[in-house]
C-alpha positions as CSV (number, residue, x, y, z in Angstrom):
1,X,-6.9,10.4,23.8
2,X,-8.7,10.3,20.8
3,X,-7.3,12.5,17.8
4,X,-9.3,13.6,15.3
5,X,-10.2,13.0,11.0
6,X,-11.1,15.5,8.7
7,X,-12.2,12.8,6.6
8,X,-15.9,13.0,6.2
9,X,-18.1,10.2,4.9
10,X,-15.8,7.3,5.3
11,X,-16.8,4.2,3.3
12,X,-18.2,1.2,5.1
13,X,-16.0,-1.8,5.4
14,X,-16.8,-4.4,2.7
15,X,-18.4,-7.7,3.2
16,X,-16.0,-10.6,3.9
17,X,-15.9,-13.4,2.1
18,X,-14.1,-13.9,-1.7
19,X,-15.6,-11.9,-4.6
20,X,-13.7,-14.5,-6.7
21,X,-16.0,-17.5,-6.5
22,X,-19.0,-16.6,-8.3
23,X,-16.2,-16.9,-11.9
24,X,-16.5,-20.6,-12.7
25,X,-12.9,-22.4,-14.2
26,X,-13.5,-22.4,-17.8
27,X,-14.2,-25.5,-19.4
28,X,-12.6,-27.9,-21.9
29,X,-9.1,-26.4,-21.2
30,X,-6.4,-26.4,-18.6
31,X,-6.8,-24.5,-15.3
32,X,-3.7,-22.3,-15.7
33,X,-3.3,-19.8,-18.8
34,X,0.4,-19.0,-20.3
35,X,1.0,-15.6,-21.4
36,X,3.3,-15.9,-24.2
37,X,5.4,-12.9,-25.3
38,X,3.6,-12.0,-28.3
39,X,0.1,-11.3,-26.0
40,X,2.0,-8.1,-25.3
41,X,4.3,-7.2,-28.1
42,X,6.4,-4.1,-28.4
43,X,5.2,-3.4,-24.4
44,X,2.9,-1.0,-25.8
45,X,0.8,-0.2,-23.1
46,X,-0.2,3.2,-23.6
47,X,-3.7,3.5,-22.2
48,X,-4.1,3.5,-18.3
49,X,-7.2,2.8,-16.4
50,X,-6.4,3.6,-12.3
51,X,-8.8,2.3,-9.7
52,X,-8.6,3.5,-5.8
53,X,-7.8,6.9,-5.4
54,X,-6.7,7.3,-1.6
55,X,-3.7,9.3,-0.6
56,X,-0.8,7.3,-2.8
57,X,-3.4,6.6,-5.9
58,X,-4.2,10.1,-6.4
59,X,-0.2,10.8,-6.7
60,X,0.4,7.9,-8.7
61,X,-1.6,8.4,-10.9
62,X,-1.1,12.6,-11.3
63,X,2.5,11.1,-12.1
64,X,1.5,9.0,-15.0
65,X,-1.0,11.7,-16.3
66,X,2.2,14.2,-16.2
67,X,4.1,11.4,-18.3
68,X,1.6,11.4,-20.6
69,X,-0.3,8.3,-20.5
70,X,-4.3,8.7,-21.4
71,X,-5.4,7.9,-17.8
72,X,-9.0,6.4,-16.6
73,X,-10.0,6.7,-13.6
74,X,-12.3,5.2,-11.0
75,X,-12.6,5.2,-7.3
76,X,-15.9,4.3,-4.9
77,X,-16.0,8.1,-3.4
78,X,-16.4,9.9,-6.8
79,X,-14.7,13.2,-5.6
80,X,-11.6,12.2,-4.5
81,X,-10.8,11.9,-8.4
82,X,-12.2,15.3,-9.5
83,X,-8.8,17.0,-9.6
84,X,-7.6,14.1,-11.7
85,X,-10.5,14.9,-14.1
86,X,-10.0,18.3,-14.0
87,X,-6.4,17.5,-15.1
88,X,-7.4,15.7,-18.0
89,X,-8.4,12.6,-16.7
90,X,-11.2,10.5,-18.0
91,X,-14.0,9.6,-15.4
92,X,-15.0,5.7,-15.4
93,X,-18.4,5.0,-13.9
94,X,-16.8,1.6,-12.7
95,X,-13.5,-0.5,-12.9
96,X,-15.1,-2.9,-15.3
97,X,-15.8,0.6,-17.6
98,X,-12.2,1.6,-16.7
99,X,-10.7,-1.8,-17.6
100,X,-12.5,-1.7,-21.4
101,X,-11.0,1.8,-22.0
102,X,-7.0,0.8,-21.2
103,X,-4.6,-1.8,-21.9
104,X,-3.4,-1.6,-18.4
105,X,-5.2,-0.9,-14.9
106,X,-3.6,-0.3,-12.2
107,X,-5.5,-0.7,-8.7
108,X,-4.1,1.1,-5.6
109,X,-7.1,0.0,-2.6
110,X,-6.6,-0.9,1.0
111,X,-7.1,-4.8,1.5
112,X,-7.8,-8.1,0.4
113,X,-10.7,-7.5,0.0
114,X,-11.3,-4.6,-1.2
115,X,-8.4,-5.9,-4.2
116,X,-10.9,-9.0,-4.8
117,X,-13.9,-6.3,-5.0
118,X,-12.6,-4.1,-8.0
119,X,-10.7,-6.9,-10.0
120,X,-13.0,-10.1,-9.6
121,X,-16.6,-8.4,-8.4
122,X,-19.7,-7.2,-10.0
123,X,-18.7,-4.7,-12.6
124,X,-15.3,-5.3,-11.8
125,X,-11.9,-5.4,-14.0
126,X,-12.3,-8.8,-15.0
127,X,-15.9,-8.1,-16.5
128,X,-14.4,-5.3,-18.8
129,X,-11.4,-7.5,-19.5
130,X,-10.3,-8.0,-22.9
131,X,-6.9,-9.4,-25.2
132,X,-4.0,-8.3,-23.7
133,X,-5.4,-6.7,-20.8
134,X,-3.0,-6.6,-17.7
135,X,-3.7,-5.7,-14.3
136,X,-1.2,-4.6,-11.6
137,X,-2.4,-4.5,-8.1
138,X,-0.7,-2.1,-5.9
139,X,-2.3,-2.6,-2.8
140,X,-0.7,-4.2,0.4
141,X,-2.8,-7.3,0.3
142,X,-2.3,-11.0,1.3
143,X,0.0,-13.6,-0.7
144,X,-2.3,-16.0,-0.9
145,X,-5.3,-13.4,-2.3
146,X,-3.0,-12.1,-4.6
147,X,-1.9,-15.6,-6.1
148,X,-5.7,-16.5,-6.0
149,X,-7.1,-13.6,-8.1
150,X,-4.1,-13.7,-10.0
151,X,-5.1,-17.7,-10.8
152,X,-8.7,-16.3,-11.7
153,X,-7.6,-13.6,-14.2
154,X,-5.7,-16.0,-15.9
155,X,-9.4,-18.1,-16.6
156,X,-10.3,-14.7,-18.1
157,X,-7.0,-14.2,-20.1
158,X,-5.9,-11.6,-18.0
159,X,-2.3,-11.1,-17.0
160,X,-2.3,-10.1,-13.4
161,X,1.2,-8.6,-11.7
162,X,1.1,-7.8,-7.9
163,X,3.3,-4.6,-7.4
164,X,2.8,-3.1,-4.1
165,X,5.2,0.0,-3.4
166,X,7.6,1.5,-0.8
167,X,7.7,5.1,0.3
168,X,4.9,7.9,1.1
169,X,3.5,10.5,-0.9
170,X,6.2,12.6,-1.3
171,X,8.3,9.9,-2.6
172,X,5.9,9.0,-5.1
173,X,5.5,12.4,-6.4
174,X,9.3,12.3,-7.4
175,X,9.0,8.8,-9.1
176,X,11.5,7.2,-6.4
177,X,9.5,4.5,-5.1
178,X,10.2,0.8,-4.5
179,X,8.4,-1.1,-6.4
180,X,8.1,-4.9,-5.7
181,X,6.8,-7.1,-8.7
182,X,5.5,-10.4,-8.8
183,X,3.8,-12.3,-12.1
184,X,4.7,-13.3,-15.8
185,X,7.8,-12.1,-16.7
186,X,6.5,-11.1,-19.9
187,X,3.5,-8.6,-18.6
188,X,6.7,-7.6,-16.6
189,X,8.3,-6.3,-19.4
190,X,5.6,-4.8,-21.0
191,X,4.6,-3.2,-18.3
192,X,8.2,-2.2,-16.9
193,X,8.2,1.7,-18.7
194,X,5.1,2.6,-16.9
195,X,6.5,1.2,-13.5
196,X,9.8,3.3,-14.1
197,X,8.1,6.6,-14.2
198,X,6.7,5.3,-10.5
199,X,9.6,4.0,-9.1
200,X,13.2,4.0,-8.9
201,X,14.1,0.7,-8.1
202,X,11.4,-1.7,-9.8
203,X,12.4,-5.2,-8.7
204,X,10.6,-8.7,-10.6
205,X,11.1,-10.6,-7.6
206,X,9.1,-14.0,-9.3
207,X,5.5,-15.5,-9.8
208,X,2.6,-14.0,-8.6
209,X,2.4,-13.2,-4.5
210,X,5.9,-12.9,-4.3
211,X,6.1,-9.2,-4.7
212,X,3.0,-8.9,-1.6
213,X,5.3,-11.1,-0.1
214,X,8.4,-8.8,-0.2
215,X,6.4,-5.8,0.9
216,X,5.4,-7.6,4.1
217,X,8.5,-8.5,4.9
218,X,10.0,-4.9,4.0
219,X,7.6,-3.2,6.3
220,X,8.8,-5.2,9.1
221,X,11.5,-3.1,9.0
222,X,9.9,-0.2,9.2
223,X,7.1,-1.3,11.7
224,X,9.6,-2.6,14.5
225,X,12.0,0.8,13.8
226,X,9.3,3.2,14.3
227,X,8.6,1.2,18.0
228,X,12.1,1.5,18.4
229,X,12.7,5.3,17.8
230,X,8.9,6.2,20.5
231,X,10.4,4.0,22.8
232,X,13.8,6.2,22.8
233,X,12.1,9.5,22.5
234,X,9.8,8.3,25.6
235,X,12.9,7.2,27.8
236,X,14.6,10.6,26.8
237,X,11.5,12.6,28.1
238,X,11.1,10.5,31.5
239,X,15.3,10.4,32.1
240,X,14.9,14.5,31.7
241,X,16.6,14.6,28.0
242,X,14.9,17.0,25.4
243,X,13.3,14.5,22.9
244,X,14.6,16.2,20.3
245,X,18.5,16.1,20.9
246,X,18.0,11.9,20.2
247,X,16.6,12.9,17.0
248,X,19.5,15.3,16.3
249,X,21.9,12.6,17.3
250,X,19.9,9.6,15.3
251,X,20.0,11.9,12.1
252,X,24.1,11.9,11.8
253,X,24.9,10.9,8.3
254,X,27.1,7.8,8.5
255,X,26.4,6.7,12.5
256,X,25.0,3.3,13.4
257,X,21.7,5.0,15.0
258,X,20.7,6.7,11.8
259,X,17.6,5.7,10.7
260,X,14.7,6.4,8.1
261,X,11.9,6.0,10.8
262,X,13.7,8.6,13.2
263,X,13.9,11.0,10.9
264,X,10.6,10.8,9.2
265,X,8.7,10.0,12.3
266,X,10.6,11.2,14.9
267,X,9.4,15.1,14.7
268,X,5.8,13.8,14.0
269,X,6.1,11.9,17.5
270,X,7.2,15.1,19.3
271,X,5.1,17.6,17.6
272,X,1.7,14.9,17.8
273,X,1.1,15.7,14.4
274,X,-0.3,12.1,13.1
275,X,-2.4,13.6,10.3
276,X,-2.7,13.4,7.8
277,X,-0.8,10.2,7.9
278,X,2.1,9.1,6.1
279,X,0.9,5.2,6.6
280,X,-1.4,4.7,8.8
281,X,-1.9,2.4,12.4
282,X,-4.5,0.4,10.2
283,X,-2.3,-0.2,7.3
284,X,0.6,-1.1,9.5
285,X,-1.2,-3.3,11.7
286,X,-2.7,-5.0,8.7
287,X,1.0,-5.5,7.2
288,X,2.3,-6.4,10.4
289,X,-0.1,-9.4,10.9
290,X,0.5,-10.5,7.6
291,X,4.0,-10.5,7.7
292,X,3.0,-12.8,11.0
293,X,0.8,-15.7,9.4
294,X,3.7,-15.8,6.9
295,X,6.1,-16.6,9.5
296,X,3.7,-18.8,11.0
297,X,3.9,-20.2,7.8
298,X,7.0,-20.8,7.4
299,X,7.8,-21.9,11.2
300,X,9.7,-18.7,11.5
301,X,9.6,-16.6,15.1
302,X,9.0,-12.9,15.4
303,X,8.9,-11.8,18.4
304,X,9.5,-7.7,18.1
305,X,7.0,-7.7,15.1
306,X,4.7,-9.1,17.8
307,X,5.7,-6.4,20.3
308,X,5.0,-3.8,17.8
309,X,2.0,-5.1,16.2
310,X,0.7,-4.9,20.0
311,X,1.1,-1.2,20.1
312,X,-0.8,-0.5,17.0
313,X,-3.5,-2.8,18.3
314,X,-3.6,-0.7,21.4
315,X,-3.9,2.4,18.9
316,X,-6.5,0.9,16.9
317,X,-8.6,0.2,20.1
318,X,-8.0,3.8,21.1
319,X,-10.4,5.0,17.5
320,X,-6.7,6.1,16.2
321,X,-6.2,3.3,13.5
322,X,-6.7,6.3,10.7
323,X,-3.8,8.9,11.7
324,X,-0.2,7.7,11.1
325,X,1.5,4.6,12.8
326,X,3.4,6.9,14.7
327,X,1.0,7.7,17.0
328,X,2.5,4.7,18.8
329,X,4.7,7.1,20.5
330,X,1.1,8.4,22.3
331,X,0.8,4.4,24.2
332,X,4.0,4.1,25.4
333,X,3.4,7.9,27.0
334,X,0.6,6.7,28.7
335,X,2.3,3.6,30.3
336,X,5.5,5.9,31.0
337,X,3.1,8.9,32.8
338,X,5.3,11.4,30.6
339,X,5.5,13.7,27.1
340,X,7.4,13.4,24.3
341,X,5.4,16.7,23.4
342,X,6.6,19.8,24.6
343,X,3.0,21.2,23.7
344,X,1.0,18.6,26.1
345,X,3.2,19.0,29.3
346,X,1.4,20.4,32.1
347,X,-1.9,20.2,29.8
């Protein structure tokens, strides 16, 4: 079954390859550039640029505006920024222009290729760089790619933080995200007031790339838990037990089976309500794939992650990568010849 999307004019995927290579290493000085505390003295990071206005980006940008930060925004699809412009944000014609008007630029784009494009590419943030600029990349990208982009930013005198977030749009609107930050400590301290407007837990976890590494690890828990929730609901349906009772019993506070995955995704599964996504199958597949590559690097076996990724691959192969990752339940329903959704019984 292919689930419909209400999105129109989806942008095409960027061509493979790095956008950062055209920036040569500076001559006559060390490749790595240190950022003394004086570079960000006083933490006076007032003007914010926001690049990438998808679902999460828009919510985060709106929260920063509500906190009083002057905002300059850019998105490849211009209409996505319309509500922010109406609320008082300025529109930039490129990431370069957003950087020129900002003390800090936050990016919230889909993957490593997109991050490289908006930061290092033509008319990218680095082309608009000025002394003291800090880039915060909040997308979930590969740790190696994040560290590589940060090195090229250093060569331009720009500090970069990788700061992926944990939590969905509702959590973001309430300023309760978990934010995992890698990068120079001085840059982190300068941007901490901004990050604390967005998150109730803001952790500096080490050098560039460590924030994205922790995000991949954290998403293992949710990815596997969603699969476990789906499997339990399908088994209940096949055994003649109302799947809602599984949600009820596993939502009892203080009990062992209680999980956020069942509480947030279980109702969506039994309603087959997968759009708009909380976290899409495409994005969860990307993050679990990244976690498996990380595990391969360190010689760690992740068998349950491998199984969860394969179910997500099946969702993607049906043309449903854009819907919520809880749609893995539909793959399991097909395998078991049953359904957890009362509305689809007998259909």
